[in-house]
N, C-alpha and C positions, 0 to 999 in steps of 0.2 A: 550763736548761729541757730536758726530754726531748723527743725528736722524736716526732711523732704518727704512729702506725701506723693504717692503714686495713685492715680485715679483711673477707674475703668467703669464704663456703663454697660450693663447687660440687660437684654430684653428677651422675654419669652411669652407668647400669647399677649395678654394685656398687662403683664407684670414688668415693672421697670425697677432696676436696682442700680444704685450709685454706690460704688465701693471705694473706700479710701484706705490705702495700705501705708503703714509707717513701720520702721524697724522697732521690734519689741519682743515680747515674750509669748506671743500666740493668743492673746486675748481677742475674742470675737464678740462684737456687740451688733445686734440687728435691731434697728429702731429703738435703741436705748435699752434693750434687754439682752441677756446672755444668749448664746447660740442654743444651749440645751433647753432654755426656757422658751425660746421662740419656736424652735423645731423639736417637739418631743419625739418625733419619729427618727429613729437611728439611721434609716436609709437616706433621709433628706439631709441629715447632718453630715453623713459620709459624702453625699453629692457635693455639698458646699466645700468640703475640705479636699476634694479630689485634686484640684490644681496644685495644692501645696504638697500632697503626698507624691504626686507624679514628678514634681520638680525638686523634691527633697528639701523643701523649705518649711517644714512643720515647726511650729514654735519659734519662728524667726521674725514673724510679722504680726503687728496688732492691726485689726481690721475694724473700721467703723463703717457700717453699712446702713443705708436707708433704702427701703423697698416699699413699693405700693402697687396695688392692683393685682389681679389674678388670684389663683389659689396657692396653696402651700407648695405644691410640686412645681408650679410655674415660677414661683418666687425663688425656690432653691436653684432652679436651672438658670434663672436670670442672674442670681448672685454668683453662680459658678462661672458664667461667661464674663461678668464684670471683674472677678478676681483674676481670671486668665488674662484679660486685657490689661489690667493693672500690673501684673507680673511682666508682661511684654514691655510695658513702659519702663520698668526697672531694668530688664535685661532682654534685649532683642534676640539673643542667641537661644532662648527657650522656645522660639517660634516653632521649630521643626518638631520638638517634643510635644508641645501642646496641640499643634495641628494634627499630628499623628494619632492622638487620642481623641480627636474630634471635639476639643474643648474650645476652639476658636470659631466654630461654625454656629451661626445664629439660626435657630430653628424658625423658619418663616411661617409655620402653620398658624393661622388665625381662624377665628370663627367667621364663617361666611355670612354676609349680610342677608337679611330677609328681603325677598323680592316682592314687588307688587303683584297682586292676584294669586299669591301663594299663601299657605298657612305658615310656612317657615322658609328657609333658604331654598330648598328644593321640594319639600313636601307640598302636595297639592291637596285641595279640599276633596272630601269624599265624593266620588262619582255616583250619581243616581240615574239609572236608566229610565225610570218612570216617576 
């Protein structure tokens, strides 16, 4: 019998993360690399593992994550949302716990598009009186 995977998609700014969870020993691979190798920053590693710490599932799941786009902080936030959604697929009773910690809320803030006749999204060209 094949082991059951739990899947979750997370997005933040332009970063998109696909997370696959399966029962295991807590091994985390991001784009084929170890978590410590992919995120050298301890704060970002803590952010990725936050759903497991909150639900007391540390070292119970192996994670295979593919992430693209965005910066490192946006990628970590996207992974966190993907893991939270995958844990919900495993056990729907974790919803109130994850919702209370704001781990199921997708951050909708994106870069505003450049407008015609402007230098950037809202920035105007320098005004010259004469």
